[in-house]
C-alpha positions as CSV (number, residue, x, y, z in Angstrom):
1,M,0.0,0.0,0.0
2,Q,1.5,3.3,-1.1
3,K,1.8,6.0,1.6
4,E,0.5,9.4,0.9
5,N,2.3,12.6,2.1
6,R,0.9,13.9,5.3
7,V,1.4,17.2,7.0
8,T,2.8,16.6,10.5
9,P,1.6,19.3,12.9
10,N,4.2,21.3,14.7
11,P,2.6,22.4,18.0
12,V,3.9,25.4,19.7
13,T,6.3,24.5,22.4
14,S,7.1,26.6,25.5
15,K,8.8,26.2,28.8
16,R,5.6,26.5,30.6
17,R,2.2,25.1,29.7
18,Y,-1.1,25.7,31.6
19,S,-3.9,23.3,32.4
20,V,-7.3,24.7,31.2
21,L,-9.0,22.8,34.0
22,S,-6.9,24.6,36.7
23,V,-7.4,28.1,35.1
24,L,-11.1,27.8,34.6
25,L,-11.9,26.2,37.9
26,A,-9.8,28.7,39.8
27,G,-12.0,31.6,38.7
28,F,-15.3,29.8,38.3
29,M,-15.3,28.0,41.6
30,A,-14.4,31.1,43.6
31,T,-17.4,33.1,42.3
32,S,-20.0,30.4,41.8
33,V,-19.4,27.3,44.0
34,L,-19.4,29.2,47.3
35,G,-22.5,31.3,46.5
36,V,-24.6,29.2,44.1
37,G,-23.5,25.8,45.4
38,L,-24.5,26.8,49.0
39,A,-27.8,28.2,47.9
40,L,-28.7,25.3,45.7
41,Y,-27.6,22.8,48.3
42,V,-29.5,24.4,51.3
43,G,-32.6,25.6,49.3
44,L,-33.2,23.3,46.4
45,G,-31.6,20.3,48.0
46,T,-33.8,20.5,51.1
47,A,-37.0,21.3,49.1
48,Y,-36.4,18.5,46.7
49,K,-35.8,16.0,49.5
50,N,-39.0,17.0,51.3
51,T,-41.0,16.8,48.1
52,R,-39.6,13.4,47.2
53,N,-40.3,12.1,50.7
54,L,-43.9,13.2,50.3
55,W,-44.2,11.3,47.0
56,V,-42.8,8.2,48.6
57,M,-45.1,8.4,51.6
58,L,-48.3,8.9,49.4
59,A,-47.2,6.2,47.0
60,D,-46.6,3.7,49.7
61,V,-49.9,4.3,51.4
62,D,-52.0,4.3,48.2
63,L,-50.2,1.2,46.7
64,S,-50.7,-0.7,50.0
65,S,-54.4,0.2,49.8
66,V,-54.7,-0.9,46.2
67,Q,-52.8,-4.1,46.8
68,R,-54.9,-4.9,49.9
69,T,-58.1,-4.3,47.9
70,M,-57.1,-6.6,45.1
71,Q,-55.9,-9.3,47.6
72,E,-59.2,-9.1,49.6
73,R,-61.3,-9.4,46.5
74,M,-59.3,-12.4,45.2
75,G,-59.1,-13.9,48.7
76,E,-62.9,-13.9,49.0
77,V,-63.2,-15.7,45.7
78,E,-60.6,-18.3,46.8
79,E,-62.3,-18.8,50.2
80,R,-65.7,-19.3,48.6
81,S,-64.3,-21.8,46.1
82,A,-62.5,-23.7,48.9
83,W,-65.7,-23.7,51.0
84,V,-67.9,-25.2,48.2
85,A,-65.2,-27.8,47.4
86,N,-64.9,-28.8,51.1
87,Q,-68.7,-29.0,51.6
88,V,-69.0,-31.3,48.5
89,E,-66.1,-33.4,49.6
90,N,-67.5,-33.9,53.1
91,G,-70.9,-34.8,51.7
92,N,-72.6,-31.7,53.1
93,L,-73.5,-30.4,49.7
94,D,-74.5,-32.4,46.7
95,P,-74.6,-30.7,43.2
96,S,-77.0,-33.4,42.0
97,F,-79.5,-32.5,44.7
98,Q,-81.1,-29.6,42.9
99,Y,-83.0,-28.1,45.8
100,G,-80.1,-28.1,48.2
101,W,-77.6,-26.9,45.6
102,T,-79.9,-24.1,44.5
103,N,-80.4,-22.8,48.0
104,A,-76.7,-22.9,48.7
105,M,-76.0,-20.9,45.5
106,R,-78.7,-18.3,46.3
107,A,-77.2,-17.9,49.7
108,L,-73.7,-17.2,48.2
109,A,-75.2,-14.8,45.7
110,A,-76.9,-12.9,48.4
111,A,-73.7,-12.6,50.4
112,D,-71.6,-11.0,47.7
113,M,-72.8,-8.5,45.0
114,E,-69.3,-8.1,43.5
115,V,-69.2,-11.4,41.7
116,M,-71.2,-11.5,38.4
117,A,-72.3,-15.1,38.6
118,Y,-71.8,-18.4,40.5
119,G,-72.6,-21.8,39.1
120,L,-71.8,-25.3,38.2
121,V,-70.2,-26.6,35.0
122,T,-71.4,-30.1,34.0
123,G,-69.9,-32.5,31.6
124,E,-72.5,-31.5,29.0
125,R,-71.0,-28.1,28.7
126,Q,-73.9,-26.6,30.6
127,F,-73.4,-23.8,33.1
128,I,-76.2,-23.4,35.7
129,G,-75.8,-20.5,38.0
130,F,-77.2,-17.4,39.6
131,N,-76.9,-13.6,39.1
132,P,-76.3,-11.9,42.5
133,K,-78.0,-8.7,41.4
134,D,-81.5,-10.0,40.9
135,M,-81.1,-13.6,42.2
136,S,-82.1,-14.8,38.7
137,S,-80.9,-18.1,37.3
138,I,-78.4,-18.4,34.4
139,R,-78.3,-21.2,32.0
140,R,-75.8,-21.2,29.1
141,T,-73.9,-23.6,26.9
142,L,-70.1,-22.9,27.3
143,P,-67.7,-22.8,24.3
144,V,-65.5,-25.8,23.9
145,D,-62.4,-23.9,25.2
146,D,-64.1,-23.1,28.5
147,M,-64.5,-26.8,29.2
148,L,-60.7,-27.5,29.1
149,F,-60.2,-27.0,32.9
150,S,-63.2,-29.2,33.7
151,E,-62.1,-32.0,31.5
152,L,-58.5,-31.8,32.9
153,A,-59.9,-31.9,36.4
154,Q,-61.6,-35.2,35.7
155,I,-58.3,-36.7,34.7
156,R,-56.0,-35.2,37.4
157,G,-58.4,-35.4,40.3
158,P,-59.0,-32.9,43.1
159,A,-57.2,-29.6,42.9
160,T,-57.2,-26.2,44.5
161,N,-58.8,-23.1,43.1
162,R,-57.4,-21.9,39.8
163,I,-57.7,-18.4,38.3
164,G,-58.1,-18.1,34.5
165,F,-56.6,-15.3,32.4
166,P,-58.8,-12.3,31.9
167,R,-60.9,-12.6,28.8
168,W,-63.9,-11.0,27.1
169,D,-67.1,-13.0,27.6
170,P,-69.8,-12.1,25.0
171,Y,-72.6,-13.6,27.3
172,F,-71.9,-11.0,30.1
173,N,-70.7,-8.4,27.6
174,R,-67.7,-7.7,29.9
175,T,-64.1,-8.6,30.5
176,V,-64.1,-11.2,33.3
177,L,-61.8,-13.2,35.6
178,T,-62.9,-16.8,36.1
179,S,-62.3,-18.9,39.2
180,W,-62.4,-22.7,38.8
181,V,-62.4,-25.5,41.3
182,P,-63.3,-29.2,40.6
183,L,-65.8,-30.9,42.9
184,F,-65.2,-34.5,44.0
185,Y,-67.0,-36.7,46.4
186,D,-65.6,-40.1,47.4
187,G,-63.1,-39.8,44.4
188,R,-66.0,-39.2,41.9
189,Y,-66.0,-36.1,39.8
190,L,-69.3,-34.2,40.2
191,G,-68.7,-31.0,38.2
192,T,-66.8,-27.7,38.4
193,F,-67.7,-24.7,40.5
194,I,-67.0,-21.5,38.6
195,Q,-67.2,-17.8,39.6
196,Y,-67.2,-14.9,37.2
197,L,-65.6,-11.7,38.5
198,S,-66.0,-8.5,36.4
199,L,-62.9,-6.5,35.9
200,S,-65.1,-3.4,35.7
201,N,-66.2,-4.2,39.3
202,L,-62.5,-4.6,40.2
203,S,-61.8,-1.1,38.8
204,E,-64.7,0.3,40.8
205,S,-63.3,-1.4,43.9
206,L,-60.0,0.4,43.4
207,L,-61.7,3.8,43.3
208,R,-64.1,3.1,46.2
209,G,-62.9,5.0,49.2
210,R,-60.5,7.2,47.1
211,E,-63.1,9.9,46.2
212,G,-61.5,13.3,46.3
213,L,-58.0,11.9,46.6
214,P,-55.4,12.6,43.9
215,G,-53.9,10.0,41.7
216,T,-55.1,7.4,39.2
217,P,-54.7,3.7,40.3
218,F,-54.2,0.9,37.8
219,I,-53.3,-2.7,37.6
220,L,-51.3,-4.2,34.7
221,V,-51.0,-7.8,33.7
222,G,-48.7,-9.4,31.1
223,G,-46.5,-6.3,30.9
224,N,-48.8,-3.9,29.0
225,R,-52.4,-5.1,29.4
226,V,-54.7,-3.1,31.7
227,M,-56.4,-5.3,34.2
228,A,-58.0,-2.5,36.3
229,H,-58.3,1.3,35.7
230,P,-61.0,3.9,36.0
231,G,-61.2,4.0,32.2
232,L,-61.9,0.3,32.0
233,R,-65.4,0.8,33.2
234,N,-66.3,2.3,29.8
235,W,-64.4,-0.3,27.8
236,G,-67.3,-2.0,26.0
237,E,-68.1,-4.7,23.4
238,N,-67.5,-2.4,20.4
239,T,-64.1,-1.4,21.7
240,A,-63.2,-5.0,22.3
241,N,-64.2,-6.1,18.8
242,T,-62.2,-3.2,17.3
243,L,-59.0,-4.1,19.2
244,I,-59.1,-7.7,18.2
245,N,-59.8,-6.8,14.5
246,G,-63.1,-8.7,14.4
247,A,-61.7,-12.0,15.7
248,D,-63.7,-14.4,17.8
249,I,-63.3,-12.5,21.1
250,A,-64.6,-15.5,23.1
251,R,-61.5,-17.5,22.0
252,S,-58.9,-14.7,22.4
253,P,-56.3,-15.5,25.1
254,I,-56.1,-12.1,27.0
255,P,-58.4,-9.6,25.3
256,L,-57.6,-6.7,27.6
257,P,-56.9,-3.2,26.4
258,T,-53.3,-2.3,26.2
259,I,-51.8,0.8,27.9
260,R,-52.3,2.7,24.7
261,D,-56.0,1.8,24.4
262,I,-57.3,2.9,27.7
263,G,-57.1,6.7,27.0
264,D,-54.6,7.5,29.7
265,P,-51.6,9.4,28.2
266,V,-49.4,8.8,31.3
267,L,-50.0,5.1,31.2
268,A,-49.4,5.0,27.4
269,N,-46.0,6.6,27.9
270,I,-45.0,4.7,31.0
271,G,-42.1,3.1,29.2
272,K,-40.5,6.6,28.6
273,S,-40.5,7.5,32.3
274,E,-37.2,8.0,34.2
275,N,-36.4,6.1,37.4
276,I,-36.2,8.1,40.6
277,K,-33.7,6.5,43.0
278,I,-34.8,5.7,46.5
279,A,-32.2,5.8,49.2
280,K,-31.1,2.4,50.4
281,K,-31.7,3.3,54.0
282,D,-35.4,3.8,53.1
283,A,-37.3,0.6,54.3
284,R,-39.5,0.9,51.2
285,Q,-36.6,0.0,49.0
286,N,-37.1,-3.6,50.2
287,N,-40.8,-3.6,49.5
288,G,-40.5,-3.6,45.7
289,L,-41.5,0.1,45.4
290,R,-40.4,1.8,42.1
291,L,-40.6,5.5,41.5
292,S,-40.4,7.2,38.1
293,G,-41.1,10.6,36.6
294,L,-42.7,11.5,33.3
295,E,-43.2,14.9,31.6
296,I,-46.2,15.2,29.2
297,D,-47.3,18.5,27.6
298,G,-45.3,20.5,30.1
299,K,-46.7,18.8,33.2
300,Y,-44.7,16.4,35.4
301,H,-46.2,13.2,36.6
302,L,-45.0,10.8,39.3
303,I,-45.6,7.1,38.6
304,V,-45.4,4.7,41.5
305,T,-45.5,0.9,40.8
306,R,-45.0,-2.3,42.7
307,Q,-44.9,-5.8,41.4
308,V,-47.2,-8.3,43.1
309,L,-45.2,-11.6,43.4
310,N,-47.9,-13.7,45.0
311,A,-50.7,-12.9,42.6
312,A,-52.8,-15.6,41.1
313,I,-52.1,-14.2,37.6
314,S,-48.4,-13.3,37.1
315,P,-46.8,-10.9,36.4
316,V,-49.1,-8.3,38.0
317,V,-48.0,-4.7,38.5
318,I,-50.1,-2.3,40.6
319,G,-49.5,1.4,40.4
320,I,-50.7,5.0,40.8
321,H,-49.7,8.1,38.9
322,F,-50.1,11.7,40.1
323,N,-49.8,15.0,38.3
324,E,-47.8,18.0,39.5
325,D,-50.8,19.8,40.9
326,L,-50.3,17.8,44.1
327,F,-46.9,19.4,44.7
328,D,-47.6,23.0,43.7
329,D,-46.6,24.5,47.1
330,E,-43.3,22.6,47.1
331,W,-42.7,23.5,43.5
332,N,-43.2,27.2,44.1
333,R,-40.6,27.0,46.8
334,L,-38.3,25.3,44.4
335,V,-38.9,28.0,41.8
336,L,-38.2,30.8,44.3
337,A,-34.9,29.2,45.4
338,S,-34.0,28.6,41.7
339,V,-34.6,32.3,40.9
340,L,-32.4,33.4,43.8
341,G,-29.7,31.0,42.9
342,G,-30.0,31.8,39.2
343,G,-29.2,35.5,39.9
344,V,-26.0,34.6,41.6
345,L,-25.3,32.1,38.9
346,V,-25.6,34.7,36.1
347,I,-23.0,36.9,37.8
348,S,-20.7,33.9,38.2
349,I,-21.2,33.0,34.5
350,L,-20.4,36.5,33.3
351,V,-17.1,36.4,35.3
352,A,-16.3,32.9,34.1
353,I,-16.9,33.9,30.4
354,F,-14.6,36.8,30.7
355,M,-11.9,34.7,32.2
356,S,-12.2,31.8,29.8
357,K,-12.7,33.7,26.6
358,Q,-9.1,33.5,25.6
359,F,-8.8,29.9,26.5
360,T,-11.7,28.8,24.3
361,K,-10.2,29.9,21.0
362,P,-8.5,26.4,20.5
363,I,-11.8,24.7,21.1
364,R,-13.5,26.8,18.4
365,R,-10.7,26.0,16.0
366,F,-11.1,22.3,16.9
367,A,-14.9,22.5,16.3
368,A,-14.5,24.3,13.0
369,A,-12.0,21.6,11.8
370,A,-14.4,18.9,12.9
371,R,-17.3,20.5,11.0
372,A,-15.3,20.9,7.9
373,F,-14.4,17.2,8.0
374,E,-18.0,16.2,8.8
375,D,-19.4,18.0,5.8
376,D,-17.1,16.2,3.3
377,D,-16.9,12.6,2.2
378,I,-14.5,10.8,4.5
379,A,-12.6,9.0,1.8
380,S,-12.1,12.0,-0.4
381,A,-11.9,14.9,2.0
382,D,-8.7,16.8,2.6
383,V,-7.7,16.0,6.2
384,P,-7.8,19.2,8.3
385,Q,-4.8,19.9,10.4
386,L,-4.9,21.7,13.7
387,S,-2.0,23.9,15.0
388,G,-0.6,23.4,18.5
389,S,-1.4,25.4,21.6
390,R,0.3,26.6,24.7
391,I,-2.3,24.9,26.9
392,R,-1.3,21.3,27.5
393,E,-4.8,19.7,27.0
394,Y,-5.4,21.6,23.8
395,D,-2.0,20.7,22.4
396,D,-2.6,17.0,23.1
397,A,-6.1,17.2,21.6
398,A,-4.7,18.8,18.4
399,R,-2.2,16.0,18.1
400,S,-4.8,13.3,18.6
401,F,-7.2,14.9,16.2
402,N,-4.6,15.1,13.4
403,H,-3.7,11.5,13.9
404,M,-7.3,10.4,14.1
405,M,-8.1,12.2,10.8
406,M,-5.3,10.3,9.1
407,A,-6.5,7.0,10.5
408,V,-10.1,7.6,9.6
409,H,-9.2,8.7,6.1
410,D,-7.1,5.5,5.5
411,R,-9.7,3.3,7.1
412,A,-12.5,4.8,4.9
413,R,-10.4,4.2,1.8
414,I,-9.7,0.6,2.7
415,T,-13.3,0.0,3.6
416,S,-14.5,1.4,0.2
417,L,-12.1,-0.9,-1.6
418,F,-12.7,-4.1,0.3
419,G,-16.5,-3.6,0.1
420,K,-16.4,-4.0,-3.6
421,F,-14.3,-7.2,-4.0
422,V,-14.6,-10.3,-1.8
423,P,-11.6,-12.3,-3.0
424,Q,-8.5,-11.3,-1.1
425,S,-6.2,-11.4,-4.1
426,I,-8.3,-8.8,-5.9
427,A,-8.4,-6.6,-2.8
428,K,-4.6,-6.7,-2.5
429,K,-4.2,-5.5,-6.1
430,L,-6.7,-2.7,-5.5
431,L,-4.9,-1.5,-2.4
432,A,-1.6,-1.5,-4.4
433,S,-3.2,0.4,-7.3
434,G,-2.8,3.7,-5.5
435,N,-6.3,5.0,-6.3
436,D,-9.8,4.7,-4.9
437,S,-11.7,4.0,-8.1
438,G,-12.0,0.3,-7.4
439,V,-11.3,-0.6,-11.0
440,L,-8.7,-2.9,-12.4
441,P,-7.7,-2.8,-16.1
442,P,-9.3,-5.8,-17.9
443,Q,-6.8,-8.5,-19.0
444,Q,-7.0,-11.6,-21.1
445,S,-5.3,-14.8,-19.9
446,E,-5.4,-18.5,-20.1
447,A,-7.2,-19.9,-17.1
448,T,-9.2,-22.8,-15.8
449,V,-12.9,-22.5,-14.9
450,L,-14.7,-24.7,-12.4
451,F,-18.5,-24.6,-12.6
452,I,-20.5,-26.4,-9.8
453,D,-24.2,-27.0,-9.5
454,I,-26.4,-28.8,-7.0
455,V,-28.3,-31.8,-8.4
456,G,-32.1,-31.6,-8.0
457,F,-32.1,-28.2,-6.3
458,T,-35.4,-27.1,-7.8
459,S,-37.1,-30.2,-6.4
460,M,-35.5,-29.5,-3.0
461,C,-36.9,-26.0,-3.0
462,E,-40.4,-27.3,-3.7
463,A,-40.2,-29.9,-0.9
464,L,-38.5,-28.0,1.8
465,D,-39.1,-25.0,4.0
466,P,-37.4,-21.8,2.7
467,N,-35.5,-21.4,5.9
468,Q,-34.0,-24.9,5.5
469,I,-33.0,-24.1,1.9
470,I,-31.2,-20.9,3.0
471,A,-29.5,-22.6,5.9
472,M,-28.3,-25.5,3.7
473,L,-27.0,-23.2,1.0
474,N,-25.0,-21.1,3.5
475,D,-23.4,-24.2,5.0
476,Y,-22.7,-25.6,1.5
477,F,-21.3,-22.3,0.1
478,D,-19.0,-22.0,3.2
479,C,-17.6,-25.5,2.6
480,A,-17.1,-24.9,-1.1
481,T,-15.5,-21.5,-0.6
482,Q,-12.9,-22.9,1.8
483,I,-12.0,-25.7,-0.6
484,I,-11.7,-23.4,-3.7
485,E,-9.8,-20.6,-2.1
486,S,-7.4,-22.9,-0.3
487,R,-6.3,-24.1,-3.8
488,G,-5.8,-20.6,-5.3
489,G,-9.3,-20.3,-6.9
490,I,-11.4,-17.1,-7.0
491,I,-15.2,-17.3,-6.8
492,T,-16.6,-14.7,-9.1
493,Q,-20.3,-15.6,-8.9
494,F,-22.9,-17.3,-6.8
495,Q,-25.7,-18.0,-9.2
496,G,-28.6,-19.4,-7.2
497,D,-27.2,-22.8,-6.2
498,A,-24.3,-22.7,-8.7
499,I,-20.7,-21.6,-8.2
500,L,-18.4,-20.1,-10.8
501,A,-14.7,-20.2,-9.8
502,V,-11.6,-19.3,-11.9
503,Y,-7.9,-20.2,-11.4
504,N,-4.9,-18.2,-12.8
505,V,-6.8,-14.9,-13.2
506,F,-4.8,-11.9,-11.9
507,D,-2.8,-14.3,-9.7
508,D,-0.1,-16.4,-11.4
509,L,-1.0,-20.0,-10.6
510,E,1.4,-22.5,-12.2
511,H,-0.7,-25.6,-12.0
512,H,-4.1,-24.1,-12.4
513,A,-5.7,-27.1,-14.2
514,D,-4.6,-29.4,-11.3
515,A,-5.9,-26.9,-8.8
516,A,-9.3,-26.8,-10.4
517,L,-9.6,-30.6,-10.7
518,D,-8.4,-31.0,-7.1
519,S,-11.0,-28.6,-5.9
520,A,-13.7,-30.6,-7.7
521,I,-12.5,-33.9,-6.3
522,A,-12.3,-32.5,-2.8
523,L,-15.8,-31.0,-3.0
524,Q,-17.2,-34.3,-4.2
525,R,-15.5,-36.2,-1.3
526,E,-16.9,-33.6,1.1
527,V,-20.6,-33.9,-0.1
528,K,-20.4,-37.7,-0.1
529,T,-19.3,-37.9,3.5
530,R,-21.3,-35.2,5.3
531,T,-24.6,-33.4,5.3
532,F,-25.4,-29.7,5.2
533,E,-27.8,-28.6,7.9
534,G,-29.0,-32.2,8.0
535,L,-29.6,-32.4,4.2
536,D,-27.8,-34.7,1.8
537,V,-26.4,-32.8,-1.3
538,K,-25.1,-34.1,-4.6
539,V,-23.2,-31.8,-7.0
540,R,-21.9,-31.9,-10.6
541,C,-18.7,-30.2,-11.7
542,G,-17.5,-29.0,-15.0
543,V,-13.8,-28.0,-15.6
544,N,-12.5,-26.3,-18.7
545,T,-9.3,-24.4,-19.6
546,G,-9.1,-21.7,-22.2
547,S,-8.7,-18.0,-22.9
548,M,-10.9,-15.5,-21.2
549,V,-11.2,-11.9,-20.3
550,A,-11.4,-10.8,-16.6
551,G,-12.3,-7.4,-15.3
552,N,-14.8,-5.2,-13.5
553,V,-18.4,-4.7,-14.4
554,G,-21.2,-2.7,-12.8
555,A,-21.8,0.9,-11.7
556,K,-19.3,3.3,-10.2
557,A,-20.6,2.8,-6.7
558,R,-20.9,-1.0,-6.9
559,L,-18.5,-3.1,-8.9
560,S,-18.2,-6.8,-9.4
561,F,-15.3,-8.9,-10.7
562,T,-16.2,-11.4,-13.4
563,V,-14.8,-13.4,-16.4
564,H,-16.1,-13.7,-19.9
565,G,-15.4,-16.0,-22.8
566,D,-16.3,-19.2,-24.5
567,A,-14.2,-21.2,-22.0
568,V,-16.6,-20.1,-19.2
569,N,-19.6,-21.2,-21.2
570,T,-18.0,-24.5,-22.0
571,A,-17.4,-25.2,-18.3
572,S,-21.1,-24.7,-17.7
573,R,-22.1,-27.0,-20.5
574,L,-19.7,-29.7,-19.3
575,E,-21.5,-29.5,-15.9
576,Q,-24.8,-30.2,-17.7
577,E,-23.3,-33.1,-19.7
578,N,-22.8,-35.0,-16.4
579,K,-26.6,-35.7,-16.5
580,I,-26.2,-37.6,-19.8
581,L,-23.0,-39.4,-19.1
582,H,-24.0,-40.2,-15.5
583,T,-20.8,-38.7,-14.1
584,D,-20.0,-36.3,-11.3
585,I,-17.0,-34.5,-12.8
586,L,-16.3,-33.7,-16.5
587,I,-13.2,-32.0,-17.8
588,S,-12.3,-30.9,-21.3
589,E,-9.3,-32.0,-23.4
590,T,-7.7,-28.6,-22.9
591,T,-7.7,-29.1,-19.2
592,R,-6.5,-32.7,-19.4
593,V,-3.3,-31.9,-21.4
594,L,-2.3,-29.3,-18.7
595,L,-2.5,-31.8,-15.9
596,A,0.7,-32.8,-14.3
597,N,-0.5,-36.4,-14.6
598,P,-3.1,-36.8,-17.4
599,D,-3.5,-40.4,-16.6
600,R,-5.4,-39.5,-13.4
601,V,-8.5,-39.0,-15.6
602,T,-10.2,-41.4,-18.0
603,K,-12.2,-40.7,-21.1
604,A,-15.9,-40.5,-20.6
605,G,-16.9,-40.0,-24.3
606,E,-17.3,-37.5,-27.0
607,V,-20.2,-35.1,-27.3
608,L,-21.3,-32.3,-29.6
609,L,-21.6,-29.3,-27.3
610,R,-24.2,-26.7,-28.0
611,G,-22.7,-24.0,-30.3
612,R,-19.9,-26.3,-31.6
613,H,-19.4,-27.9,-35.0
614,S,-17.2,-30.8,-34.0
615,M,-17.2,-33.4,-31.3
616,T,-15.5,-32.6,-28.0
617,G,-13.7,-35.2,-26.0
618,L,-14.7,-35.3,-22.3
619,Y,-12.8,-36.9,-19.4
620,T,-13.8,-37.8,-15.9
621,V,-12.3,-39.0,-12.6
622,P,-12.9,-42.7,-11.8
623,S,-15.3,-43.1,-8.8
624,E,-12.6,-45.0,-6.8
625,K,-10.4,-41.9,-6.9
626,I,-13.2,-39.7,-5.4
627,T,-14.3,-41.9,-2.5
């Protein structure tokens, strides 16, 4: 690689050099740190700490209330399921005794108005239950999917209460939670007791008792699905159908609105919030409490969340978010302290600017040089040079910048050349050419061409998955490339499943005919003894020697190295003749005469190749020499 002339910077040298850090800090700290730092530490620091402590206190109280509400509701459901299962198991309650069972269900319905329905699931997919609101009976045929738990319970035997994932139920026209428990007596399955809990009721339970209090509570399940939220009460059937794009909502796994569907901008952008660190000495740190802040439309919001680890449905995150109105008084104190501190800071900045004006000139020169370099193409730009400085840091920066520009320029040039040619031999000639055009002069030479094709590749594409085909080709091409390049060959093209390789083009290869034949034999041995991504592959090879033209083709910005000539076409036709002669490798007479030992091949026959007027002698490698 030829070296270009570079201008070596000659930084100014002096007996004494100053540190910009020491000069600037000496003046700035004397006027600002003592005044502004003290004011900000005492005023802003104390106010911020008090405000943050208020946030943590409110968050902890509210989240504990939300978590307790959710646990109480789910605990009641579990206790009710356990009571029914125990009563049946002890023989005190018989689902088949309609009068006794009906009275028990009516009593349960009267005791709890939060559950939408209780009932029994029978083996005939029938749900028989009661509506707590008006004590009316409910009879419905369940979808097949809703019978899965009941059918599994018959096989596995008695089990504890299970909570199903939230889903939209078209019968109730609501999103519901289902609680299941199988009923057994004396080892005999009698049915499944099921309770339907409305998530709208759960949202109302979260708000009950918080009237007039700031903040919006929410419960998330599955990462971004809203299980409870004030806006969930108005989430109806039309919205559900729209979100699921008209799918069968009764069969959808978790048809809950996402954080973007509920109409809460804070919840929709919760992923953009920034964490607020809680001091380790705060006991709440060990309670899973997480604080974060989010600014939307000029207003700051505090988001407080906690993950519930022992929830029936996991993962569940409960949270509350507040807007800045709650902290107006504290914020006003912060603003006042900021204004006072800002006045002192302005004076300090004016003094600092005056003191540092002379020291910033090298920085401006550095920025101007960087912008000039940034606006030009890296590979073709004139490398800007920076002069030295009396300040030690600036002088070192100028040296580093000049060296970096040289390295980046050289790297960009190498990258542009290597990105156009894959073969290393071609890349070396391009680097030695002394220019960045990426073009080598075309040349004519006698060389050997190896053409390889996979047998039955079209049928493989029809029978196999596209991912299998791509994986197999990548594995096969990697193997073939190593074999060819290790013997001095250059792969000029990958044509679908075919490979075109040349020997003795641009590189002087003394025994190029033997190298091409050795590559074909080695590849045949490889495909006969291994698989490629689990697939067996068979290939045909055509080898021909003759005169050809090699050079670059393509556009200025994207070039490709290739070869042209009848010798190339003949190698492709020899590969096709393997089908007729039932051989794996065919070489021409022109290749055979150049072999160091022509007796290593045997005559396979004579054929009239397409485009020829006379018969062409063809030779092959005996099968015993391949295996």
